[in-house]
C-alpha positions in Angstrom: 154.2 196.9 79.0 154.8 194.2 81.5 152.7 190.9 82.4 151.6 192.6 85.4 149.4 195.1 82.4 147.4 192.3 81.1 144.1 191.6 81.5 144.0 187.8 82.5 143.4 185.2 81.7 145.9 185.8 78.7 148.6 183.2 76.7 151.7 183.8 77.5 154.5 182.8 75.1 158.3 182.7 75.9 160.5 183.7 72.5 163.8 182.2 73.9 162.2 178.9 75.0 160.3 178.4 71.4 163.4 179.3 69.6 165.5 176.7 71.7 162.6 173.9 71.1 162.6 174.6 67.3 166.6 174.3 67.4 166.2 171.1 68.8 164.1 169.9 66.3 166.0 171.4 63.5 169.2 169.3 64.7 167.3 166.1 64.8 166.1 166.6 61.3 169.6 167.6 60.2 170.9 164.0 61.5 169.0 162.5 58.5 170.3 163.4 54.9 167.8 165.0 52.4 165.0 164.9 55.0 162.7 167.9 54.8 160.8 169.5 58.0 157.3 170.0 57.3 156.1 171.6 60.9 152.6 171.4 61.6 151.2 174.7 62.3 147.8 173.0 64.3 149.3 174.2 67.7 150.8 177.5 66.9 148.1 179.0 64.0 150.2 181.9 63.7 152.0 183.4 60.9 154.7 185.0 63.6 155.4 181.6 64.7 155.6 180.3 61.4 158.2 182.6 60.3 160.8 181.1 62.6 159.2 177.5 62.4 159.2 177.6 58.7 161.4 180.7 57.3 161.4 181.4 53.9 157.5 180.2 53.3 157.0 176.8 54.0 156.6 173.8 53.8 154.1 173.5 56.4 151.4 171.4 57.5 148.2 172.4 58.1 144.8 171.1 60.2 141.9 173.0 59.0 140.8 175.2 56.0 141.1 178.7 58.4 144.7 177.6 58.8 145.1 176.7 54.7 143.3 180.2 53.9 145.3 182.0 56.6 149.1 180.7 56.0 148.5 181.5 52.2 147.3 184.4 52.5 150.9 185.2 54.6 153.1 183.6 52.2 152.8 179.9 53.3 151.9 178.3 49.4 153.4 174.8 50.3 151.0 172.6 52.5 149.6 169.8 53.5 146.0 169.7 54.6 146.7 166.5 57.0 143.0 166.0 58.1 140.8 163.7 55.9 139.3 165.4 53.0 135.4 165.3 52.5 134.2 166.1 48.8 132.3 169.3 50.2 135.8 170.9 50.7 137.4 170.1 47.7 136.2 173.7 45.8 137.7 175.6 48.9 141.3 174.1 48.3 141.2 174.0 44.7 140.7 178.0 45.1 143.5 178.3 47.0 145.2 176.6 44.8 144.1 178.3 41.4 145.3 181.5 43.4 148.9 180.5 43.7 148.8 177.7 46.6 150.0 174.1 46.5 147.5 173.0 49.3 148.0 168.6 49.0 145.1 166.6 51.3 144.7 163.6 52.2 142.2 160.5 51.9 142.0 156.5 52.7 138.5 156.7 50.8 138.1 155.1 47.4 134.6 157.3 46.7 136.5 160.4 47.6 139.6 159.6 45.7 137.5 159.3 42.8 135.7 162.8 43.5 139.3 164.3 43.9 140.1 162.8 40.4 136.8 164.1 39.0 137.0 167.6 40.4 137.9 170.1 37.9 140.3 172.3 39.7 143.8 172.0 40.9 144.1 169.2 43.4 146.9 166.8 44.7 146.5 163.9 47.3 148.2 161.5 49.6 146.8 158.3 50.7 146.6 158.0 54.4 148.5 155.3 55.7 147.8 153.4 59.3 151.2 152.4 60.9 149.6 151.5 64.5 147.6 154.6 65.8 144.3 153.2 64.6 142.7 156.4 63.8 142.9 157.3 60.1 144.0 155.8 57.4 144.0 152.6 55.7 147.3 149.5 56.4 150.2 149.5 54.3 149.2 145.8 53.4 145.5 146.6 52.5 144.3 145.7 48.9 142.5 149.0 48.5 145.8 150.7 48.6 146.6 150.4 44.6 142.8 150.6 43.7 143.0 154.3 45.7 146.0 155.1 43.8 144.6 153.9 40.6 141.5 156.3 41.1 143.6 159.0 42.0 145.7 158.4 38.9 148.1 161.6 38.2 146.9 163.6 41.0 148.5 160.8 43.3 151.3 163.0 45.8 152.5 160.4 48.0 151.4 158.5 51.3 151.3 160.0 54.8 150.9 158.7 57.9 151.1 159.8 61.7 152.3 158.1 65.1 150.0 159.3 67.3 150.6 156.3 69.5 153.9 157.4 70.4 152.1 159.3 73.0 151.7 156.1 74.6 155.6 155.7 75.2 157.4 156.8 78.1 161.1 156.7 77.1 163.4 157.7 73.9 163.7 153.9 73.5 160.1 153.3 73.2 159.9 156.4 70.3 162.8 154.5 68.1 160.9 151.8 68.1 157.8 153.3 67.2 159.3 155.8 64.5 161.0 152.5 63.3 157.5 150.8 63.3 156.3 154.1 61.5 158.9 154.0 58.5 158.7 150.6 58.0 155.1 150.7 57.2 154.9 153.3 55.4 157.8 152.9 53.0 156.0 149.5 52.8 153.3 151.3 51.2 154.9 153.4 48.9 157.1 150.5 47.9 153.6 148.8 46.7 152.5 151.9 44.7 156.0 152.3 43.1 155.8 148.4 42.3 152.2 148.9 40.8 153.6 151.4 38.5 152.1 154.4 40.6 154.9 157.5 41.4 155.3 158.3 45.1 157.3 161.6 45.3 156.2 162.3 49.2 156.5 159.8 51.8 155.4 162.0 54.9 155.3 160.9 58.6 155.9 162.2 62.0 154.6 163.1 65.4 157.1 165.4 67.7 158.6 162.6 69.8 159.3 160.1 66.9 160.6 163.2 64.8 163.3 163.6 67.4 164.4 160.4 68.4 164.0 158.5 65.0 167.2 156.8 64.8 167.0 155.6 60.7 164.5 157.9 58.3 166.0 156.3 55.3 162.9 156.4 52.5 161.4 159.3 53.9 160.9 163.0 52.2 159.6 164.4 54.7 158.7 164.5 58.6 156.0 166.6 60.3 155.5 167.5 63.8 154.4 170.3 65.9 153.5 170.2 69.6 157.8 170.8 69.9 157.7 174.1 69.2 155.7 174.9 72.7 155.6 171.9 74.6 153.4 170.7 77.2 153.3 168.8 80.6 152.5 166.0 78.5 155.2 166.0 76.1 157.7 166.1 79.3 157.0 162.6 79.9 157.5 161.3 76.4 160.8 162.4 76.0 160.1 165.5 73.8 161.6 168.0 76.1 161.9 168.7 79.9 159.9 170.8 82.1 161.6 174.3 81.4 161.4 173.9 77.9 157.7 174.5 77.9 157.0 178.0 75.8 153.2 178.4 76.5 151.1 179.6 79.6 148.2 180.6 80.6 148.6 183.7 82.9 145.8 184.2 85.7 144.8 185.9 89.0 144.4 184.7 91.9 140.3 185.6 93.1 140.2 183.5 96.1 142.3 181.8 98.8 141.2 179.1 101.4 143.8 178.5 104.5 141.3 175.7 105.6 141.4 174.0 102.5 145.1 174.9 101.0 143.4 176.1 98.0 143.8 179.0 95.6 141.3 180.2 93.3 142.4 181.6 89.7 140.1 183.4 87.0 141.5 180.8 84.8 139.1 177.5 84.4 138.3 175.3 81.6 137.8 177.7 79.0 141.2 179.4 79.4 143.3 176.1 80.2 141.2 173.4 78.4 140.0 170.4 79.9 142.5 168.0 78.5 143.3 165.6 81.0 146.2 164.2 79.3 148.7 163.7 82.0 146.2 161.3 83.7 147.5 158.3 82.3 151.2 159.8 82.7 153.3 159.0 85.3 153.3 162.5 86.6 149.5 163.8 86.7 149.3 167.4 86.4 145.6 167.7 87.1 144.6 170.6 84.7 148.2 172.3 84.5 151.2 173.4 86.7 151.3 176.5 88.5 153.9 178.8 88.3 155.1 182.1 89.8 154.7 185.2 87.5 158.3 184.9 86.1 157.6 180.5 85.7 159.2 179.3 88.5 158.0 176.2 90.6 158.2 178.4 94.0 155.0 177.1 94.7 156.2 173.7 94.8 154.4 171.0 92.4 151.1 173.0 93.1 148.2 172.2 90.2 145.0 173.3 89.1 143.0 170.2 90.5 139.9 171.4 89.8 138.4 173.4 86.6 134.9 175.2 86.3 133.9 177.3 83.6 135.7 180.6 84.7 137.4 178.9 87.9 140.4 177.0 88.3 141.2 175.9 91.9 145.1 175.3 93.1 146.0 172.4 95.0 149.2 171.3 96.6 150.6 168.6 98.7 152.6 171.5 100.8 151.0 174.3 102.4 150.3 177.3 99.6 151.2 180.8 99.9 148.3 182.6 100.6 148.4 185.3 97.9 146.6 188.7 98.0 143.6 188.8 95.5 145.0 190.1 92.5 148.2 188.5 92.7 149.4 186.6 89.2 150.2 183.2 88.5 151.2 181.0 85.4 149.8 178.0 84.4 151.5 175.2 81.9 149.4 173.4 79.9 148.6 169.4 79.8 148.2 170.1 75.9 149.5 173.2 74.4 147.4 172.5 71.2 144.3 172.6 73.5 144.9 175.7 75.6 146.5 177.5 72.8 142.8 177.1 71.3 141.1 179.1 73.7 143.2 182.4 72.9 143.0 184.7 70.1 146.7 186.1 70.6 150.0 185.7 72.0 152.0 188.1 74.5 155.5 187.2 74.1 158.4 187.5 76.4 161.8 186.6 76.8 162.8 185.0 79.8 161.3 187.9 81.5 158.1 190.1 82.4 158.5 192.6 79.6 155.8 192.0 77.2 157.8 192.3 73.7 155.3 191.8 71.2 151.9 190.6 70.5 151.3 187.8 67.9 148.0 186.7 66.4 146.6 183.4 65.9 143.9 182.0 63.4 140.9 179.8 65.3 138.0 178.0 64.0 137.5 175.5 60.9 
């Protein structure tokens, strides 16, 4: 089977590029003695990818209960569920742990910490620290930090942070600076808790750009990152990787063309590509995705999906587009691979060519 035989739109994953991206992160983490990589599987959501990214069964990071259950069933027991937990979800986590998993949860809330401590099942939790993103977590110096730790008691497993604000950076120097600020913030939190008599075995931080470029991670026990596996058009502008390192693309068919408007119409629209416009604020705006030929080459120049309807994607370019025959196939590299992949149930695996060498499943939903 080849790419010419697949129904469109569908998701294509290049195994060679995936392996290259995994090796780059492994090498970056290996620069820091004793540091553990806990890959975030929220992008890939696939056991087949996890076998390459976290061989031997872990540790991994997940973002939904569906992921936690799927990966636990596939043998990845050491998990960090890195989205703030609510009490209604504690029974599901405890059930996984009672069956042999070791799923840790996170919180930044005193009432939730009290609920975790009071829950009868096996649970442990990390306190989420805000190191600059301004999303979840409490500042390292917040007076409530030791209060939450005391409420968790023996169920305190450590501290966790996410430098999502690194996405506002545009250079390696930016990533180094943000990574160091995150390290200092989470270590401050850990030191405060240790000074109050609490054990803090896990000090967990990360994002793909900072994990790759952090100069010093002393005091940190593990780093989390996920989008580095596949890459995307935004990450190319965050110093994470090059344009040729985007492993996932959407295969689409040409369903219309207009010489007068210099456009092509694809059967991949908002539902197949997502409507993420993250590159709109980046130096290079790729619309709803970069359009490549069937061999993933930029033979159409800087063509992009400029408009995305539910099932239609309109391709535009500053230079004349080839008026391809209807049914011709193109590939679209995504702005944000996490959201693009979420629309699909499986990956069609290639390795630098058109032959489909495998089909890998993924878990969706919550």
